[in-house]
N, C-alpha and C positions, 0 to 999 in steps of 0.2 A: 762902525769896523770892521774892517780887516780882516778875514784870517792870516795870520804870518805864516801858518803855512805854503802859502798862495801865492804869498810876494814871493816876485822874482828875485835872487840876488846875483850883483854883479857878476863873477865868468860865468853864471850861465848860460844867458844870451849869447856870448862872442860862440861856445861850446854849439849851441843850435845854430847859429847862423853857416859855424864851419861845414856843420852835416847838414844843411841844407844845400853849402856849394857844393861839397862832396858829391852829393845824391845828381846833382842838376851837373855837372861835369862828367859822372859817368853816364849820364844818359843821354847827354851830347856827343859822350866819343863812343858810344856807342850806336847812337843811332847814325851817326857819319858816317863809320863805317859799314854800317847795312847800305845809305844811302850808295857811298861811292858803287860798291859790291855791284847795286842793280843799274847804277848811270856810267861803270866807267866801260869803255870797248874791252870786253873783254876778245870781243871777236877778232878782231884783226893781227891779234899774237899769234907767231905757229909756236908748236916743238919748242923751238929757242926759248920763244918768249916767254912761254908758257914756268918751262924749268929754268931760267929766269927771274921770273916772279915768284915760285917755290923756292928760288935761295937767297933774292932779296927778303920776303915776306918773311925766314923764316928770321935771317938773319936781323930784320927788323921787332920782330919777336922779344928775341933775348937783348938785342941792345932797350927797349924801351922794358922789361922787366928789369934789366941791370939799373936804368934810373930811377926808375919806380921801386928800385930797392933805398938805393942813394935818400933820392925823395921822405923815402920812410923816414929812414934817419935822420934826417935834418927839421923834422914835420914836427910844429907844436903840436900836432894833433896823428899822432904813429895809428893810429888804429881809422880815423877816419881816413887818413892816404892808401892802409892797406888794402879798406875794402875799395877805394876808389882806382889803386891796382889795377886788381883781379878784376875791376868792372873795366878796364881800360885792354889788358893782356886777354884778358878768353876771348874779345868778340874778334879782337886782331886774329887770334890764334886758327876762330871758327870762320871765318869770312875768308882766309889764308886758303885752309883747305878745300872748303866752299866753290873758290875761283879755281885753284885745281882739279877738280874733280869737271867743273864745267868745262874745263879747258881741254879735258881730257877728252870729253866727250865730243866736244866740237869737235875734233881732231884728229880725236882715233874712232869714229862709234864704234859701237858694238859692246864698249868697255866693261857698260851698264848695262844691267837685266833690261832698263830701258829709256829709251832717250833722257834725257836730261835739262831742262831747263834753268834758271840761277835759278829759282825757286825749289824742284827739284834736288838740286844740288845741295843746298842750306839746310834740307831737310833731312839727305843722306848723313852732311857730318854732320847733322844734331843727333842724330839716333845713333848714331856710333860712338860720338864723341861721351852720350849719356846713358854707352855699352847696352840702350833699347834693343837698337837692330834690330826694328820688327821683319825683317826678309825680304820687302817689299818690294827692295833697288838692294841689288847687289852685286858686286865688281866682277867682271867676267874676265876680263884680260890680268896678265901678269903686271903689266904695271897698275893696271886701278888696284889688285892686291895691295902692292908693295908697296903702295901711294898711304892706302886705306889702312895700311900698317903702321905707316907710319905715325900715320895721325892719332890710333892707338895705344902707341907706344909716347909720342908728346902729349896726349892728352895725359897718361899716368904720370907720365913728368908732371905738367902743367898742375894737378889736384898736390901732386905728390910733392912731391919736391919744391918744387911753387910756394906750396902752404905752409911750408917748412921753413924756405927761405922768408918767405913772410912777416914768419909769429915770429923769426925768430930779429926780422930788423925792427918791428915794431920793440921789440921786448927789450934792445939796442937806445931807444928814442927815448924808451920810458925812464931808463937807467940813465940817460942825459940830462933829462929834465931832472932828476930825483939831483944832479950833479948843477944845475943850476942854483940863482938864491929863489930864497922859496917868495923873496914879496914878488918873482913878476908874472905875469897873469896867464903867461902857457905854464905855470908850473900847477897847477892846479889840474891839467888832463891825463887823468890817469886810473 
């Protein structure tokens, strides 16, 4: 006879499935963004193209974040959706700045302490974002330093403000679930 504590209950299976879907979706989004970063023909853009890319990319990060907050509030699994939102927004933010650094070095050589490949630009972005800053690659030009400062400020906002906004959206989503009839299958995700 099986142990009753190991028997799967009805609501457990949909939650586990939702968690798996959220993880797979987050991994696919991050993988897609990094792949696009490496395969897109960034070398063909000029300085105006770089500025447009950064402006449009920043707008895309904000729009994606706004869309994700709305999705969290409406989601039957707001906590999972919040994790997925961070997993989508963070790589977009990092890839955007890696593109900026790569293009800046490509069109204004000497902007950094060494020439940047795409991997070097992504590495510089991650060391700046994580505040590790090993110092092996540094911004030398004023434009490079300004872009790095924007990344630092944006990273602080993304970690601080965005985390707070996402936590608030999760709370709103959970309160919304409490107001739904208790017989609904989604009312158990608390």
